[in-house]
mmCIF entry with sequence, helices, sheets and N, C-alpha, C, O atoms, coordinates in Angstrom:
data_MODEL
# 
_entry.id   MODEL 
# 
_entity.id                         1 
_entity.type                       polymer 
_entity.pdbx_number_of_molecules   1 
# 
_entity_poly.entity_id                      1 
_entity_poly.type                           'polypeptide(L)' 
_entity_poly.nstd_linkage                   no 
_entity_poly.nstd_monomer                   no 
_entity_poly.pdbx_seq_one_letter_code       MAADVEWPGVTGRRRHMLVHHFAEHPAFPCRLVGRQPLCARKREDRDG 
_entity_poly.pdbx_seq_one_letter_code_can   MAADVEWPGVTGRRRHMLVHHFAEHPAFPCRLVGRQPLCARKREDRDG 
_entity_poly.pdbx_strand_id                 A 
# 
loop_
_entity_poly_seq.entity_id 
_entity_poly_seq.num 
_entity_poly_seq.mon_id 
_entity_poly_seq.hetero 
1 1  MET n 
1 2  ALA n 
1 3  ALA n 
1 4  ASP n 
1 5  VAL n 
1 6  GLU n 
1 7  TRP n 
1 8  PRO n 
1 9  GLY n 
1 10 VAL n 
1 11 THR n 
1 12 GLY n 
1 13 ARG n 
1 14 ARG n 
1 15 ARG n 
1 16 HIS n 
1 17 MET n 
1 18 LEU n 
1 19 VAL n 
1 20 HIS n 
1 21 HIS n 
1 22 PHE n 
1 23 ALA n 
1 24 GLU n 
1 25 HIS n 
1 26 PRO n 
1 27 ALA n 
1 28 PHE n 
1 29 PRO n 
1 30 CYS n 
1 31 ARG n 
1 32 LEU n 
1 33 VAL n 
1 34 GLY n 
1 35 ARG n 
1 36 GLN n 
1 37 PRO n 
1 38 LEU n 
1 39 CYS n 
1 40 ALA n 
1 41 ARG n 
1 42 LYS n 
1 43 ARG n 
1 44 GLU n 
1 45 ASP n 
1 46 ARG n 
1 47 ASP n 
1 48 GLY n 
# 
_struct_asym.id          A 
_struct_asym.entity_id   1 
# 
loop_
_struct_conf.conf_type_id 
_struct_conf.id 
_struct_conf.pdbx_PDB_helix_id 
_struct_conf.beg_label_comp_id 
_struct_conf.beg_label_asym_id 
_struct_conf.beg_label_seq_id 
_struct_conf.pdbx_beg_PDB_ins_code 
_struct_conf.end_label_comp_id 
_struct_conf.end_label_asym_id 
_struct_conf.end_label_seq_id 
_struct_conf.pdbx_end_PDB_ins_code 
_struct_conf.beg_auth_comp_id 
_struct_conf.beg_auth_asym_id 
_struct_conf.beg_auth_seq_id 
_struct_conf.end_auth_comp_id 
_struct_conf.end_auth_asym_id 
_struct_conf.end_auth_seq_id 
_struct_conf.pdbx_PDB_helix_class 
_struct_conf.details 
_struct_conf.pdbx_PDB_helix_length 
HELX_P HELX_P1 AA1 ALA A 2  ? ASP A 4  ? ALA A 2  ASP A 4  5 ? 3  
HELX_P HELX_P2 AA2 GLY A 12 ? GLU A 24 ? GLY A 12 GLU A 24 1 ? 13 
# 
_struct_conf_type.id          HELX_P 
_struct_conf_type.criteria    ? 
_struct_conf_type.reference   ? 
# 
_struct_sheet.id               AA1 
_struct_sheet.type             ? 
_struct_sheet.number_strands   2 
_struct_sheet.details          ? 
# 
_struct_sheet_order.sheet_id     AA1 
_struct_sheet_order.range_id_1   1 
_struct_sheet_order.range_id_2   2 
_struct_sheet_order.offset       ? 
_struct_sheet_order.sense        anti-parallel 
# 
loop_
_struct_sheet_range.sheet_id 
_struct_sheet_range.id 
_struct_sheet_range.beg_label_comp_id 
_struct_sheet_range.beg_label_asym_id 
_struct_sheet_range.beg_label_seq_id 
_struct_sheet_range.pdbx_beg_PDB_ins_code 
_struct_sheet_range.end_label_comp_id 
_struct_sheet_range.end_label_asym_id 
_struct_sheet_range.end_label_seq_id 
_struct_sheet_range.pdbx_end_PDB_ins_code 
_struct_sheet_range.beg_auth_comp_id 
_struct_sheet_range.beg_auth_asym_id 
_struct_sheet_range.beg_auth_seq_id 
_struct_sheet_range.end_auth_comp_id 
_struct_sheet_range.end_auth_asym_id 
_struct_sheet_range.end_auth_seq_id 
AA1 1 CYS A 30 ? ARG A 35 ? CYS A 30 ARG A 35 
AA1 2 LEU A 38 ? LYS A 42 ? LEU A 38 LYS A 42 
# 
loop_
_atom_site.group_PDB 
_atom_site.id 
_atom_site.type_symbol 
_atom_site.label_atom_id 
_atom_site.label_alt_id 
_atom_site.label_comp_id 
_atom_site.label_asym_id 
_atom_site.label_entity_id 
_atom_site.label_seq_id 
_atom_site.pdbx_PDB_ins_code 
_atom_site.Cartn_x 
_atom_site.Cartn_y 
_atom_site.Cartn_z 
_atom_site.occupancy 
_atom_site.B_iso_or_equiv 
_atom_site.pdbx_formal_charge 
_atom_site.auth_seq_id 
_atom_site.auth_comp_id 
_atom_site.auth_asym_id 
_atom_site.auth_atom_id 
_atom_site.pdbx_PDB_model_num 
ATOM 1   N N  . MET A 1 1  ? 1.637   4.863   -3.933  1.00 0.00 ? 1  MET A N  1 
ATOM 2   C CA . MET A 1 1  ? 1.677   5.777   -2.817  1.00 0.00 ? 1  MET A CA 1 
ATOM 3   C C  . MET A 1 1  ? 0.292   5.863   -2.201  1.00 0.00 ? 1  MET A C  1 
ATOM 4   O O  . MET A 1 1  ? -0.714  5.627   -2.870  1.00 0.00 ? 1  MET A O  1 
ATOM 5   N N  . ALA A 1 2  ? 0.250   6.198   -0.940  1.00 0.00 ? 2  ALA A N  1 
ATOM 6   C CA . ALA A 1 2  ? -1.041  6.343   -0.270  1.00 0.00 ? 2  ALA A CA 1 
ATOM 7   C C  . ALA A 1 2  ? -1.890  7.394   -0.973  1.00 0.00 ? 2  ALA A C  1 
ATOM 8   O O  . ALA A 1 2  ? -3.115  7.276   -1.008  1.00 0.00 ? 2  ALA A O  1 
ATOM 9   N N  . ALA A 1 3  ? -1.263  8.406   -1.525  1.00 0.00 ? 3  ALA A N  1 
ATOM 10  C CA . ALA A 1 3  ? -2.011  9.459   -2.225  1.00 0.00 ? 3  ALA A CA 1 
ATOM 11  C C  . ALA A 1 3  ? -2.712  8.926   -3.474  1.00 0.00 ? 3  ALA A C  1 
ATOM 12  O O  . ALA A 1 3  ? -3.668  9.540   -3.948  1.00 0.00 ? 3  ALA A O  1 
ATOM 13  N N  . ASP A 1 4  ? -2.253  7.797   -4.014  1.00 0.00 ? 4  ASP A N  1 
ATOM 14  C CA . ASP A 1 4  ? -2.881  7.212   -5.200  1.00 0.00 ? 4  ASP A CA 1 
ATOM 15  C C  . ASP A 1 4  ? -4.194  6.512   -4.884  1.00 0.00 ? 4  ASP A C  1 
ATOM 16  O O  . ASP A 1 4  ? -4.965  6.196   -5.790  1.00 0.00 ? 4  ASP A O  1 
ATOM 17  N N  . VAL A 1 5  ? -4.450  6.271   -3.615  1.00 0.00 ? 5  VAL A N  1 
ATOM 18  C CA . VAL A 1 5  ? -5.689  5.608   -3.199  1.00 0.00 ? 5  VAL A CA 1 
ATOM 19  C C  . VAL A 1 5  ? -6.712  6.701   -2.897  1.00 0.00 ? 5  VAL A C  1 
ATOM 20  O O  . VAL A 1 5  ? -7.047  6.941   -1.737  1.00 0.00 ? 5  VAL A O  1 
ATOM 21  N N  . GLU A 1 6  ? -7.196  7.347   -3.921  1.00 0.00 ? 6  GLU A N  1 
ATOM 22  C CA . GLU A 1 6  ? -8.127  8.465   -3.786  1.00 0.00 ? 6  GLU A CA 1 
ATOM 23  C C  . GLU A 1 6  ? -9.523  8.038   -4.166  1.00 0.00 ? 6  GLU A C  1 
ATOM 24  O O  . GLU A 1 6  ? -9.818  7.868   -5.349  1.00 0.00 ? 6  GLU A O  1 
ATOM 25  N N  . TRP A 1 7  ? -10.386 7.861   -3.187  1.00 0.00 ? 7  TRP A N  1 
ATOM 26  C CA . TRP A 1 7  ? -11.784 7.556   -3.426  1.00 0.00 ? 7  TRP A CA 1 
ATOM 27  C C  . TRP A 1 7  ? -12.616 8.455   -2.535  1.00 0.00 ? 7  TRP A C  1 
ATOM 28  O O  . TRP A 1 7  ? -12.169 8.808   -1.444  1.00 0.00 ? 7  TRP A O  1 
ATOM 29  N N  . PRO A 1 8  ? -13.799 8.834   -2.956  1.00 0.00 ? 8  PRO A N  1 
ATOM 30  C CA . PRO A 1 8  ? -14.658 9.647   -2.091  1.00 0.00 ? 8  PRO A CA 1 
ATOM 31  C C  . PRO A 1 8  ? -14.907 8.930   -0.760  1.00 0.00 ? 8  PRO A C  1 
ATOM 32  O O  . PRO A 1 8  ? -15.248 7.748   -0.741  1.00 0.00 ? 8  PRO A O  1 
ATOM 33  N N  . GLY A 1 9  ? -14.737 9.639   0.326   1.00 0.00 ? 9  GLY A N  1 
ATOM 34  C CA . GLY A 1 9  ? -14.981 9.082   1.644   1.00 0.00 ? 9  GLY A CA 1 
ATOM 35  C C  . GLY A 1 9  ? -13.807 8.362   2.267   1.00 0.00 ? 9  GLY A C  1 
ATOM 36  O O  . GLY A 1 9  ? -13.894 7.933   3.418   1.00 0.00 ? 9  GLY A O  1 
ATOM 37  N N  . VAL A 1 10 ? -12.697 8.213   1.533   1.00 0.00 ? 10 VAL A N  1 
ATOM 38  C CA . VAL A 1 10 ? -11.512 7.552   2.085   1.00 0.00 ? 10 VAL A CA 1 
ATOM 39  C C  . VAL A 1 10 ? -10.557 8.641   2.562   1.00 0.00 ? 10 VAL A C  1 
ATOM 40  O O  . VAL A 1 10 ? -9.970  9.371   1.762   1.00 0.00 ? 10 VAL A O  1 
ATOM 41  N N  . THR A 1 11 ? -10.415 8.733   3.888   1.00 0.00 ? 11 THR A N  1 
ATOM 42  C CA . THR A 1 11 ? -9.566  9.761   4.472   1.00 0.00 ? 11 THR A CA 1 
ATOM 43  C C  . THR A 1 11 ? -8.097  9.387   4.353   1.00 0.00 ? 11 THR A C  1 
ATOM 44  O O  . THR A 1 11 ? -7.770  8.267   3.960   1.00 0.00 ? 11 THR A O  1 
ATOM 45  N N  . GLY A 1 12 ? -7.229  10.299  4.683   1.00 0.00 ? 12 GLY A N  1 
ATOM 46  C CA . GLY A 1 12 ? -5.794  10.043  4.642   1.00 0.00 ? 12 GLY A CA 1 
ATOM 47  C C  . GLY A 1 12 ? -5.384  8.875   5.500   1.00 0.00 ? 12 GLY A C  1 
ATOM 48  O O  . GLY A 1 12 ? -4.560  8.055   5.093   1.00 0.00 ? 12 GLY A O  1 
ATOM 49  N N  . ARG A 1 13 ? -5.961  8.791   6.700   1.00 0.00 ? 13 ARG A N  1 
ATOM 50  C CA . ARG A 1 13 ? -5.621  7.687   7.596   1.00 0.00 ? 13 ARG A CA 1 
ATOM 51  C C  . ARG A 1 13 ? -6.061  6.352   6.997   1.00 0.00 ? 13 ARG A C  1 
ATOM 52  O O  . ARG A 1 13 ? -5.333  5.364   7.088   1.00 0.00 ? 13 ARG A O  1 
ATOM 53  N N  . ARG A 1 14 ? -7.225  6.318   6.397   1.00 0.00 ? 14 ARG A N  1 
ATOM 54  C CA . ARG A 1 14 ? -7.702  5.073   5.781   1.00 0.00 ? 14 ARG A CA 1 
ATOM 55  C C  . ARG A 1 14 ? -6.862  4.695   4.575   1.00 0.00 ? 14 ARG A C  1 
ATOM 56  O O  . ARG A 1 14 ? -6.625  3.510   4.340   1.00 0.00 ? 14 ARG A O  1 
ATOM 57  N N  . ARG A 1 15 ? -6.405  5.676   3.805   1.00 0.00 ? 15 ARG A N  1 
ATOM 58  C CA . ARG A 1 15 ? -5.518  5.381   2.673   1.00 0.00 ? 15 ARG A CA 1 
ATOM 59  C C  . ARG A 1 15 ? -4.255  4.690   3.171   1.00 0.00 ? 15 ARG A C  1 
ATOM 60  O O  . ARG A 1 15 ? -3.802  3.718   2.566   1.00 0.00 ? 15 ARG A O  1 
ATOM 61  N N  . HIS A 1 16 ? -3.687  5.178   4.261   1.00 0.00 ? 16 HIS A N  1 
ATOM 62  C CA . HIS A 1 16 ? -2.482  4.572   4.810   1.00 0.00 ? 16 HIS A CA 1 
ATOM 63  C C  . HIS A 1 16 ? -2.768  3.151   5.290   1.00 0.00 ? 16 HIS A C  1 
ATOM 64  O O  . HIS A 1 16 ? -1.940  2.259   5.108   1.00 0.00 ? 16 HIS A O  1 
ATOM 65  N N  . MET A 1 17 ? -3.932  2.936   5.900   1.00 0.00 ? 17 MET A N  1 
ATOM 66  C CA . MET A 1 17 ? -4.296  1.592   6.342   1.00 0.00 ? 17 MET A CA 1 
ATOM 67  C C  . MET A 1 17 ? -4.412  0.642   5.157   1.00 0.00 ? 17 MET A C  1 
ATOM 68  O O  . MET A 1 17 ? -3.995  -0.513  5.247   1.00 0.00 ? 17 MET A O  1 
ATOM 69  N N  . LEU A 1 18 ? -4.974  1.117   4.043   1.00 0.00 ? 18 LEU A N  1 
ATOM 70  C CA . LEU A 1 18 ? -5.090  0.275   2.848   1.00 0.00 ? 18 LEU A CA 1 
ATOM 71  C C  . LEU A 1 18 ? -3.719  -0.108  2.308   1.00 0.00 ? 18 LEU A C  1 
ATOM 72  O O  . LEU A 1 18 ? -3.482  -1.269  1.978   1.00 0.00 ? 18 LEU A O  1 
ATOM 73  N N  . VAL A 1 19 ? -2.823  0.859   2.218   1.00 0.00 ? 19 VAL A N  1 
ATOM 74  C CA . VAL A 1 19 ? -1.479  0.571   1.704   1.00 0.00 ? 19 VAL A CA 1 
ATOM 75  C C  . VAL A 1 19 ? -0.781  -0.445  2.601   1.00 0.00 ? 19 VAL A C  1 
ATOM 76  O O  . VAL A 1 19 ? -0.160  -1.385  2.105   1.00 0.00 ? 19 VAL A O  1 
ATOM 77  N N  . HIS A 1 20 ? -0.876  -0.266  3.919   1.00 0.00 ? 20 HIS A N  1 
ATOM 78  C CA . HIS A 1 20 ? -0.261  -1.227  4.842   1.00 0.00 ? 20 HIS A CA 1 
ATOM 79  C C  . HIS A 1 20 ? -0.896  -2.606  4.691   1.00 0.00 ? 20 HIS A C  1 
ATOM 80  O O  . HIS A 1 20 ? -0.189  -3.614  4.698   1.00 0.00 ? 20 HIS A O  1 
ATOM 81  N N  . HIS A 1 21 ? -2.208  -2.662  4.555   1.00 0.00 ? 21 HIS A N  1 
ATOM 82  C CA . HIS A 1 21 ? -2.884  -3.951  4.395   1.00 0.00 ? 21 HIS A CA 1 
ATOM 83  C C  . HIS A 1 21 ? -2.388  -4.677  3.153   1.00 0.00 ? 21 HIS A C  1 
ATOM 84  O O  . HIS A 1 21 ? -2.055  -5.860  3.218   1.00 0.00 ? 21 HIS A O  1 
ATOM 85  N N  . PHE A 1 22 ? -2.336  -3.980  2.027   1.00 0.00 ? 22 PHE A N  1 
ATOM 86  C CA . PHE A 1 22 ? -1.880  -4.613  0.792   1.00 0.00 ? 22 PHE A CA 1 
ATOM 87  C C  . PHE A 1 22 ? -0.433  -5.079  0.918   1.00 0.00 ? 22 PHE A C  1 
ATOM 88  O O  . PHE A 1 22 ? -0.088  -6.158  0.436   1.00 0.00 ? 22 PHE A O  1 
ATOM 89  N N  . ALA A 1 23 ? 0.406   -4.287  1.553   1.00 0.00 ? 23 ALA A N  1 
ATOM 90  C CA . ALA A 1 23 ? 1.823   -4.633  1.670   1.00 0.00 ? 23 ALA A CA 1 
ATOM 91  C C  . ALA A 1 23 ? 2.056   -5.802  2.622   1.00 0.00 ? 23 ALA A C  1 
ATOM 92  O O  . ALA A 1 23 ? 3.003   -6.566  2.433   1.00 0.00 ? 23 ALA A O  1 
ATOM 93  N N  . GLU A 1 24 ? 1.212   -5.956  3.640   1.00 0.00 ? 24 GLU A N  1 
ATOM 94  C CA . GLU A 1 24 ? 1.435   -6.988  4.648   1.00 0.00 ? 24 GLU A CA 1 
ATOM 95  C C  . GLU A 1 24 ? 0.672   -8.283  4.376   1.00 0.00 ? 24 GLU A C  1 
ATOM 96  O O  . GLU A 1 24 ? 1.039   -9.332  4.904   1.00 0.00 ? 24 GLU A O  1 
ATOM 97  N N  . HIS A 1 25 ? -0.371  -8.229  3.571   1.00 0.00 ? 25 HIS A N  1 
ATOM 98  C CA . HIS A 1 25 ? -1.200  -9.409  3.328   1.00 0.00 ? 25 HIS A CA 1 
ATOM 99  C C  . HIS A 1 25 ? -0.514  -10.307 2.302   1.00 0.00 ? 25 HIS A C  1 
ATOM 100 O O  . HIS A 1 25 ? -0.087  -9.821  1.254   1.00 0.00 ? 25 HIS A O  1 
ATOM 101 N N  . PRO A 1 26 ? -0.399  -11.616 2.582   1.00 0.00 ? 26 PRO A N  1 
ATOM 102 C CA . PRO A 1 26 ? 0.312   -12.517 1.662   1.00 0.00 ? 26 PRO A CA 1 
ATOM 103 C C  . PRO A 1 26 ? -0.370  -12.686 0.296   1.00 0.00 ? 26 PRO A C  1 
ATOM 104 O O  . PRO A 1 26 ? 0.280   -13.127 -0.652  1.00 0.00 ? 26 PRO A O  1 
ATOM 105 N N  . ALA A 1 27 ? -1.633  -12.355 0.174   1.00 0.00 ? 27 ALA A N  1 
ATOM 106 C CA . ALA A 1 27 ? -2.333  -12.523 -1.096  1.00 0.00 ? 27 ALA A CA 1 
ATOM 107 C C  . ALA A 1 27 ? -2.005  -11.421 -2.101  1.00 0.00 ? 27 ALA A C  1 
ATOM 108 O O  . ALA A 1 27 ? -2.305  -11.564 -3.286  1.00 0.00 ? 27 ALA A O  1 
ATOM 109 N N  . PHE A 1 28 ? -1.394  -10.326 -1.650  1.00 0.00 ? 28 PHE A N  1 
ATOM 110 C CA . PHE A 1 28 ? -1.084  -9.214  -2.537  1.00 0.00 ? 28 PHE A CA 1 
ATOM 111 C C  . PHE A 1 28 ? 0.417   -9.138  -2.760  1.00 0.00 ? 28 PHE A C  1 
ATOM 112 O O  . PHE A 1 28 ? 1.173   -9.001  -1.798  1.00 0.00 ? 28 PHE A O  1 
ATOM 113 N N  . PRO A 1 29 ? 0.867   -9.224  -4.006  1.00 0.00 ? 29 PRO A N  1 
ATOM 114 C CA . PRO A 1 29 ? 2.297   -9.214  -4.299  1.00 0.00 ? 29 PRO A CA 1 
ATOM 115 C C  . PRO A 1 29 ? 2.878   -7.798  -4.296  1.00 0.00 ? 29 PRO A C  1 
ATOM 116 O O  . PRO A 1 29 ? 3.234   -7.264  -5.346  1.00 0.00 ? 29 PRO A O  1 
ATOM 117 N N  . CYS A 1 30 ? 2.968   -7.198  -3.112  1.00 0.00 ? 30 CYS A N  1 
ATOM 118 C CA . CYS A 1 30 ? 3.597   -5.881  -3.022  1.00 0.00 ? 30 CYS A CA 1 
ATOM 119 C C  . CYS A 1 30 ? 4.306   -5.756  -1.685  1.00 0.00 ? 30 CYS A C  1 
ATOM 120 O O  . CYS A 1 30 ? 4.129   -6.582  -0.789  1.00 0.00 ? 30 CYS A O  1 
ATOM 121 N N  . ARG A 1 31 ? 5.114   -4.708  -1.567  1.00 0.00 ? 31 ARG A N  1 
ATOM 122 C CA . ARG A 1 31 ? 5.863   -4.466  -0.338  1.00 0.00 ? 31 ARG A CA 1 
ATOM 123 C C  . ARG A 1 31 ? 6.007   -2.966  -0.137  1.00 0.00 ? 31 ARG A C  1 
ATOM 124 O O  . ARG A 1 31 ? 5.920   -2.190  -1.089  1.00 0.00 ? 31 ARG A O  1 
ATOM 125 N N  . LEU A 1 32 ? 6.229   -2.566  1.111   1.00 0.00 ? 32 LEU A N  1 
ATOM 126 C CA . LEU A 1 32 ? 6.476   -1.157  1.393   1.00 0.00 ? 32 LEU A CA 1 
ATOM 127 C C  . LEU A 1 32 ? 7.866   -0.795  0.910   1.00 0.00 ? 32 LEU A C  1 
ATOM 128 O O  . LEU A 1 32 ? 8.822   -1.534  1.145   1.00 0.00 ? 32 LEU A O  1 
ATOM 129 N N  . VAL A 1 33 ? 7.981   0.337   0.240   1.00 0.00 ? 33 VAL A N  1 
ATOM 130 C CA . VAL A 1 33 ? 9.286   0.794   -0.220  1.00 0.00 ? 33 VAL A CA 1 
ATOM 131 C C  . VAL A 1 33 ? 9.637   2.164   0.335   1.00 0.00 ? 33 VAL A C  1 
ATOM 132 O O  . VAL A 1 33 ? 10.776  2.611   0.200   1.00 0.00 ? 33 VAL A O  1 
ATOM 133 N N  . GLY A 1 34 ? 8.681   2.836   0.954   1.00 0.00 ? 34 GLY A N  1 
ATOM 134 C CA . GLY A 1 34 ? 8.951   4.136   1.539   1.00 0.00 ? 34 GLY A CA 1 
ATOM 135 C C  . GLY A 1 34 ? 7.918   4.492   2.581   1.00 0.00 ? 34 GLY A C  1 
ATOM 136 O O  . GLY A 1 34 ? 6.758   4.090   2.482   1.00 0.00 ? 34 GLY A O  1 
ATOM 137 N N  . ARG A 1 35 ? 8.332   5.237   3.570   1.00 0.00 ? 35 ARG A N  1 
ATOM 138 C CA . ARG A 1 35 ? 7.406   5.644   4.631   1.00 0.00 ? 35 ARG A CA 1 
ATOM 139 C C  . ARG A 1 35 ? 7.077   7.130   4.563   1.00 0.00 ? 35 ARG A C  1 
ATOM 140 O O  . ARG A 1 35 ? 6.010   7.530   5.030   1.00 0.00 ? 35 ARG A O  1 
ATOM 141 N N  . GLN A 1 36 ? 7.929   7.946   4.013   1.00 0.00 ? 36 GLN A N  1 
ATOM 142 C CA . GLN A 1 36 ? 7.694   9.378   3.886   1.00 0.00 ? 36 GLN A CA 1 
ATOM 143 C C  . GLN A 1 36 ? 7.967   9.808   2.456   1.00 0.00 ? 36 GLN A C  1 
ATOM 144 O O  . GLN A 1 36 ? 9.106   10.170  2.163   1.00 0.00 ? 36 GLN A O  1 
ATOM 145 N N  . PRO A 1 37 ? 7.026   9.794   1.569   1.00 0.00 ? 37 PRO A N  1 
ATOM 146 C CA . PRO A 1 37 ? 5.634   9.413   1.744   1.00 0.00 ? 37 PRO A CA 1 
ATOM 147 C C  . PRO A 1 37 ? 5.470   7.889   1.720   1.00 0.00 ? 37 PRO A C  1 
ATOM 148 O O  . PRO A 1 37 ? 6.306   7.168   1.176   1.00 0.00 ? 37 PRO A O  1 
ATOM 149 N N  . LEU A 1 38 ? 4.382   7.422   2.317   1.00 0.00 ? 38 LEU A N  1 
ATOM 150 C CA . LEU A 1 38 ? 4.097   5.993   2.364   1.00 0.00 ? 38 LEU A CA 1 
ATOM 151 C C  . LEU A 1 38 ? 3.896   5.484   0.942   1.00 0.00 ? 38 LEU A C  1 
ATOM 152 O O  . LEU A 1 38 ? 3.071   6.010   0.195   1.00 0.00 ? 38 LEU A O  1 
ATOM 153 N N  . CYS A 1 39 ? 4.652   4.463   0.577   1.00 0.00 ? 39 CYS A N  1 
ATOM 154 C CA . CYS A 1 39 ? 4.630   3.971   -0.800  1.00 0.00 ? 39 CYS A CA 1 
ATOM 155 C C  . CYS A 1 39 ? 4.847   2.463   -0.816  1.00 0.00 ? 39 CYS A C  1 
ATOM 156 O O  . CYS A 1 39 ? 5.706   1.944   -0.103  1.00 0.00 ? 39 CYS A O  1 
ATOM 157 N N  . ALA A 1 40 ? 4.067   1.765   -1.629  1.00 0.00 ? 40 ALA A N  1 
ATOM 158 C CA . ALA A 1 40 ? 4.230   0.329   -1.838  1.00 0.00 ? 40 ALA A CA 1 
ATOM 159 C C  . ALA A 1 40 ? 4.495   0.083   -3.312  1.00 0.00 ? 40 ALA A C  1 
ATOM 160 O O  . ALA A 1 40 ? 4.097   0.873   -4.168  1.00 0.00 ? 40 ALA A O  1 
ATOM 161 N N  . ARG A 1 41 ? 5.165   -1.011  -3.596  1.00 0.00 ? 41 ARG A N  1 
ATOM 162 C CA . ARG A 1 41 ? 5.488   -1.364  -4.978  1.00 0.00 ? 41 ARG A CA 1 
ATOM 163 C C  . ARG A 1 41 ? 5.141   -2.816  -5.201  1.00 0.00 ? 41 ARG A C  1 
ATOM 164 O O  . ARG A 1 41 ? 5.361   -3.656  -4.328  1.00 0.00 ? 41 ARG A O  1 
ATOM 165 N N  . LYS A 1 42 ? 4.593   -3.120  -6.381  1.00 0.00 ? 42 LYS A N  1 
ATOM 166 C CA . LYS A 1 42 ? 4.292   -4.515  -6.721  1.00 0.00 ? 42 LYS A CA 1 
ATOM 167 C C  . LYS A 1 42 ? 5.592   -5.289  -6.862  1.00 0.00 ? 42 LYS A C  1 
ATOM 168 O O  . LYS A 1 42 ? 6.583   -4.788  -7.394  1.00 0.00 ? 42 LYS A O  1 
ATOM 169 N N  . ARG A 1 43 ? 5.563   -6.533  -6.368  1.00 0.00 ? 43 ARG A N  1 
ATOM 170 C CA . ARG A 1 43 ? 6.714   -7.428  -6.509  1.00 0.00 ? 43 ARG A CA 1 
ATOM 171 C C  . ARG A 1 43 ? 6.583   -8.194  -7.819  1.00 0.00 ? 43 ARG A C  1 
ATOM 172 O O  . ARG A 1 43 ? 5.485   -8.402  -8.335  1.00 0.00 ? 43 ARG A O  1 
ATOM 173 N N  . GLU A 1 44 ? 7.720   -8.603  -8.332  1.00 0.00 ? 44 GLU A N  1 
ATOM 174 C CA . GLU A 1 44 ? 7.727   -9.416  -9.544  1.00 0.00 ? 44 GLU A CA 1 
ATOM 175 C C  . GLU A 1 44 ? 7.319   -10.843 -9.241  1.00 0.00 ? 44 GLU A C  1 
ATOM 176 O O  . GLU A 1 44 ? 6.717   -11.512 -10.082 1.00 0.00 ? 44 GLU A O  1 
ATOM 177 N N  . ASP A 1 45 ? 7.641   -11.315 -8.045  1.00 0.00 ? 45 ASP A N  1 
ATOM 178 C CA . ASP A 1 45 ? 7.285   -12.672 -7.638  1.00 0.00 ? 45 ASP A CA 1 
ATOM 179 C C  . ASP A 1 45 ? 6.587   -12.610 -6.288  1.00 0.00 ? 45 ASP A C  1 
ATOM 180 O O  . ASP A 1 45 ? 6.660   -11.590 -5.602  1.00 0.00 ? 45 ASP A O  1 
ATOM 181 N N  . ARG A 1 46 ? 5.927   -13.661 -5.904  1.00 0.00 ? 46 ARG A N  1 
ATOM 182 C CA . ARG A 1 46 ? 5.197   -13.685 -4.641  1.00 0.00 ? 46 ARG A CA 1 
ATOM 183 C C  . ARG A 1 46 ? 6.065   -14.108 -3.463  1.00 0.00 ? 46 ARG A C  1 
ATOM 184 O O  . ARG A 1 46 ? 5.577   -14.143 -2.333  1.00 0.00 ? 46 ARG A O  1 
ATOM 185 N N  . ASP A 1 47 ? 7.321   -14.428 -3.688  1.00 0.00 ? 47 ASP A N  1 
ATOM 186 C CA . ASP A 1 47 ? 8.180   -14.897 -2.613  1.00 0.00 ? 47 ASP A CA 1 
ATOM 187 C C  . ASP A 1 47 ? 8.918   -13.779 -1.903  1.00 0.00 ? 47 ASP A C  1 
ATOM 188 O O  . ASP A 1 47 ? 9.528   -14.028 -0.863  1.00 0.00 ? 47 ASP A O  1 
ATOM 189 N N  . GLY A 1 48 ? 8.891   -12.587 -2.405  1.00 0.00 ? 48 GLY A N  1 
ATOM 190 C CA . GLY A 1 48 ? 9.586   -11.545 -1.682  1.00 0.00 ? 48 GLY A CA 1 
ATOM 191 C C  . GLY A 1 48 ? 10.164  -10.530 -2.559  1.00 0.00 ? 48 GLY A C  1 
ATOM 192 O O  . GLY A 1 48 ? 10.785  -9.582  -2.081  1.00 0.00 ? 48 GLY A O  1 
# 
Protein backbone atom coordinates (compact mmCIF):
# COMPACT_ATOMS: atom_id res chain seq x y z
CA MET A 1 0.00 0.00 0.00
CA ALA A 2 1.11 3.56 -0.52
CA ALA A 3 0.97 3.99 3.26
CA ASP A 4 3.73 1.36 3.57
CA VAL A 5 6.16 3.66 1.77
CA GLU A 6 6.90 5.77 4.84
CA TRP A 7 10.19 7.63 4.76
CA PRO A 8 11.06 11.04 6.17
CA GLY A 9 10.42 13.69 3.53
CA VAL A 10 8.23 11.47 1.32
CA THR A 11 4.81 13.08 1.09
CA GLY A 12 1.57 11.27 0.35
CA ARG A 13 1.66 12.32 -3.29
CA ARG A 14 5.22 11.03 -3.68
CA ARG A 15 4.28 7.72 -2.04
CA HIS A 16 1.55 7.28 -4.65
CA MET A 17 4.01 8.11 -7.43
CA LEU A 18 6.41 5.45 -6.11
CA VAL A 19 3.71 2.78 -6.00
CA HIS A 20 2.62 3.63 -9.56
CA HIS A 21 6.24 3.58 -10.76
CA PHE A 22 6.89 0.14 -9.28
CA ALA A 23 3.63 -1.24 -10.67
CA GLU A 24 4.17 0.13 -14.19
CA HIS A 25 7.92 -0.42 -14.62
CA PRO A 26 8.77 -3.77 -16.30
CA ALA A 27 11.78 -4.33 -14.01
CA PHE A 28 9.58 -4.65 -10.91
CA PRO A 29 7.41 -7.77 -10.59
CA CYS A 30 4.30 -6.13 -9.14
CA ARG A 31 0.92 -4.82 -10.22
CA LEU A 32 -1.77 -2.50 -8.91
CA VAL A 33 -4.50 -4.37 -7.08
CA GLY A 34 -6.44 -1.49 -5.55
CA ARG A 35 -6.92 2.23 -5.96
CA GLN A 36 -8.77 3.11 -2.74
CA PRO A 37 -6.45 2.70 -0.93
CA LEU A 38 -3.70 2.53 -3.56
CA CYS A 39 -2.13 -0.91 -3.27
CA ALA A 40 0.33 -2.99 -5.30
CA ARG A 41 1.15 -6.66 -4.95
CA LYS A 42 4.23 -8.61 -6.00
CA ARG A 43 3.65 -11.01 -8.88
CA GLU A 44 4.78 -14.60 -8.75
CA ASP A 45 6.15 -14.36 -12.29
CA ARG A 46 7.39 -11.49 -14.42
CA ASP A 47 4.94 -12.15 -17.25
CA GLY A 48 1.84 -10.82 -15.60
